[in-house]
Structures are given as C-alpha cells and as structure tokens.
C-alpha positions in Angstrom: 111.8 107.3 31.7 110.9 109.6 28.8 113.8 111.2 26.9 114.3 114.9 27.8 116.6 116.0 25.1 114.0 116.5 22.3 111.8 118.6 24.6 114.8 120.6 25.8 115.9 121.3 22.2 112.3 122.2 21.2 112.1 124.7 24.0 115.5 126.2 23.1 114.2 126.7 19.5 111.1 128.4 20.9 113.4 130.7 22.9 115.2 131.6 19.6 112.1 132.2 17.6 111.8 135.5 15.8 110.3 138.3 17.9 109.7 142.0 17.4 112.5 144.2 18.7 111.6 146.2 21.8 112.8 149.5 23.1 113.0 148.0 26.6 114.7 144.6 26.4 114.4 142.1 29.2 117.5 141.5 31.2 118.4 137.8 32.0 121.2 137.2 34.4 122.7 133.7 34.4 124.8 132.8 37.5 127.1 130.0 36.3 130.4 128.3 36.7 132.7 126.2 34.5 133.3 124.1 37.6 129.6 123.1 37.8 128.4 120.0 36.0 124.8 121.2 36.0 125.6 124.5 34.2 126.4 123.6 30.5 122.6 123.2 29.6 121.9 126.6 31.1 124.9 128.0 29.3 123.5 126.7 26.0 120.1 128.4 26.7 121.9 131.7 27.4 123.8 131.2 24.1 120.5 131.0 22.3 119.2 134.1 24.1 122.3 136.1 23.2 121.1 136.2 19.6 117.8 138.0 20.5 117.4 141.8 20.3 114.6 141.8 22.8 116.7 140.2 25.5 120.0 141.3 27.2 121.5 137.9 28.2 124.3 138.2 30.7 126.5 135.4 32.1 127.9 136.2 35.5 130.4 133.6 36.4 130.8 133.0 40.1 133.9 131.9 42.0 132.5 129.7 44.8 133.0 126.4 42.9 136.7 127.1 42.1 137.8 124.9 45.0 136.4 121.6 43.6 139.0 121.3 40.9 138.6 123.9 38.2 139.1 127.6 38.6 136.7 129.4 36.3 138.8 132.0 34.4 135.8 134.3 34.3 134.7 133.8 37.9 134.3 137.0 39.9 133.5 137.3 43.6 131.5 140.4 42.8 129.1 138.2 40.8 128.7 135.9 43.7 128.0 138.8 46.0 125.3 140.1 43.6 123.7 136.7 43.5 123.7 136.5 47.3 122.1 139.9 47.5 119.3 138.7 45.2 118.9 135.7 47.5 118.7 137.9 50.6 116.2 140.2 48.9 114.0 137.2 48.1 114.4 135.6 51.5 116.3 132.6 50.1 118.9 131.1 52.3 121.2 129.6 49.7 122.5 130.3 46.2 122.8 127.8 43.4 124.2 127.3 40.0 122.8 127.5 37.5 120.4 130.2 38.4 118.7 132.8 36.1 117.3 136.0 37.3 114.8 137.7 34.9 114.2 141.4 35.2 115.8 141.5 38.6 112.8 139.7 40.1 112.0 136.2 38.8 114.6 133.6 39.8 114.8 130.2 38.0 117.1 127.5 39.4 118.4 125.0 36.9 118.0 124.8 33.1 114.3 125.2 32.6 113.7 126.7 29.2 109.9 126.7 29.2 109.7 128.4 32.6 112.3 130.9 31.4 110.5 131.6 28.2 107.3 132.3 30.1 109.1 134.7 32.5 110.7 136.6 29.6 107.3 137.0 28.0 105.7 138.2 31.2 108.4 140.9 31.7 108.3 141.9 28.0 104.5 142.5 28.2 104.8 145.0 31.0 104.5 148.7 29.9 107.8 150.5 29.6 108.4 152.9 32.5 111.6 154.6 31.2 113.2 155.3 27.9 117.0 155.0 27.7 119.3 156.3 25.0 123.0 155.6 24.7 125.4 157.5 22.5 129.1 156.9 22.2 131.5 159.6 21.1 135.1 158.4 21.1 135.9 157.4 24.7 132.8 158.9 26.2 129.4 157.2 26.7 126.4 159.5 27.1 123.4 158.1 29.0 120.0 159.8 28.7 116.8 158.5 30.3 113.3 159.8 30.7 110.5 158.5 32.9 107.3 157.6 31.1 105.5 156.9 34.4 105.9 157.4 38.1 109.0 155.7 39.4 109.1 154.3 43.0 112.2 155.7 44.6 115.7 156.3 43.2 117.1 153.9 40.7 120.7 152.6 40.7 122.5 153.2 37.4 124.6 150.1 36.6 127.1 149.8 33.8 128.9 146.6 32.6 130.7 145.2 29.6 130.7 141.7 28.2 132.7 139.4 25.9 130.3 137.9 23.4 131.8 134.5 23.2 134.7 132.4 24.6 135.7 128.8 24.2 137.5 126.9 27.0 138.9 123.4 27.3 138.2 122.1 30.8 141.1 120.1 32.1 139.9 119.4 35.7 136.9 119.3 37.9 133.3 118.1 37.2 133.4 119.2 33.5 136.8 117.6 32.8 137.3 116.8 29.2 134.6 119.1 27.9 134.9 122.1 25.7 132.6 124.8 26.9 131.5 127.8 24.9 130.3 130.6 27.0 128.3 133.6 25.7 128.0 137.2 26.9 130.6 136.9 29.7 130.2 139.9 32.1 133.1 141.9 33.3 133.6 145.3 34.9 130.2 145.7 36.5 130.1 149.1 38.1 127.6 151.5 39.7 127.7 154.9 38.0 125.3 156.6 40.5 121.6 157.0 41.2 118.7 158.7 39.5 115.6 160.1 41.2 113.4 159.2 38.2 111.8 162.7 38.3 114.0 165.0 36.2 115.4 163.5 33.0 118.7 161.7 33.5 121.7 162.9 31.6 125.2 161.6 32.5 128.4 160.6 30.8 131.1 158.1 31.6 134.4 157.0 30.1 134.5 154.0 27.9 137.2 152.2 25.9 137.6 149.2 23.7 134.9 147.7 21.4 133.1 145.3 23.8 129.4 145.7 24.1 128.2 148.0 27.0 125.0 147.6 29.0 123.3 150.2 31.2 120.7 148.9 33.7 118.4 151.1 35.8 117.3 149.1 38.8 115.4 149.7 42.0 117.9 149.6 44.8 120.9 147.5 43.7 119.1 144.1 43.3 115.5 145.0 42.9 113.2 145.1 39.8 115.0 146.2 36.7 113.0 149.2 35.4 114.9 149.7 32.1 118.1 148.6 30.3 119.9 149.5 27.1 122.8 148.0 25.2 125.4 149.5 22.9 127.2 146.9 20.7 
C-alpha cells in the first residue's frame, strides 16, 4: 500500500498557498467531534484554512458522539441540527463526521484535501452577487449589504462568533491520549432576520467581547451561501 501521509501533507500545503484576498470569501463548515477518531485529519486541514483571508473556516462541533466515551466541550446540538438540515436538503439519509460543507452546497465527507481545494476554487471563481460591509462601534455591529445581481428569494442573515484556537487533552474515548488543537470553534450561531435582496440591507445588532464575528447571507437556512463577511 502506498503511503498517504506525504500526499496528504502536500495537499495541505497547497491549501495554504498564498492567494489574492477576496471581497466575498468562501465559507467552509466542518462538522467534527473530539470523540471521533476520524476527525483529527480534517481538523488539521481546517487549521490550515483558518490562516487564509479568502476562506472563512468554521468548526461546528456536534454532540452526537458524546455517548461513546468523551463529551466534546464544544459540542452543540444546534450544530448537529444544522448538519441534519443540510443532509435533508441534499436528500442524504445520514450525517457523518468529519464532513465539510463548502458554500452551503458542496458536501465532502472525510478528510479529502484535494477535493476540498477544488470545491473552494470553484466557489471562489463564481461572480459576487452581494457586497457586505461590517462596522463595529462599541457594542454595536452595523451590517450593510447591497445586491450586485438579482437574488433568488429572501436571504437568511446569520451571525456567529468563534474562538480562533483551543487545545484539549483527550482523556477518554476514541482519541484517548491525544492532544487536539481545534481552530475557529463556532459558538452562538443566531439568525438575525431575513433580507429580500432588493433594497439595500442596513441593520444593527449588539456585540460584546473580542472574538471574531461572521455574518452569512444564505438562501433559506441551509441553502447556497450568497455572501459572507468577517470582523476580527
């Protein structure tokens, strides 16, 4: 059997290669769990993506593997519900970890860096449909968006925060004895409202603390992601 580690590392370096910054970054959602032995390679890929400006890499830890020995401290049933909604929208009967969803459309099960790199490039090459601008003033975040092209139906306005990096020593379960470093750990995912995509969007919401904030404009709640912006 041919060794897979060199190819894996080469692909990871390709993912981390310098690229031009974009006004409309590609959102990559990783559904993962510290209780899943297959997840650390995907976590490592996301860690590489977290350093790119043209990608918003998000780790959504799920809770459905907590019963097998290790309770993921970042697991959230809301993340599992979002993953199941993606599965239903794509007519998939089951959910898996690790799974990456690119741009709200392309799902990739497992740690497949080359397939992921191709998906990111395809989404990045699509013309921007919306411009999004975020401005923070104290405890208020202002969100402005303008459609550059016709938008199909109302868009859901999502907001989330994330912790850039956390290290955890795993004491039980499938990853027992490992020290896992997780990047861009999502928390506090909320829906702020909807936007018709016709008139310019202008809305404000409260914000506190210094964790990065992300705004996502998405068809329905788990459809194609039309635009996204991040405030670090």
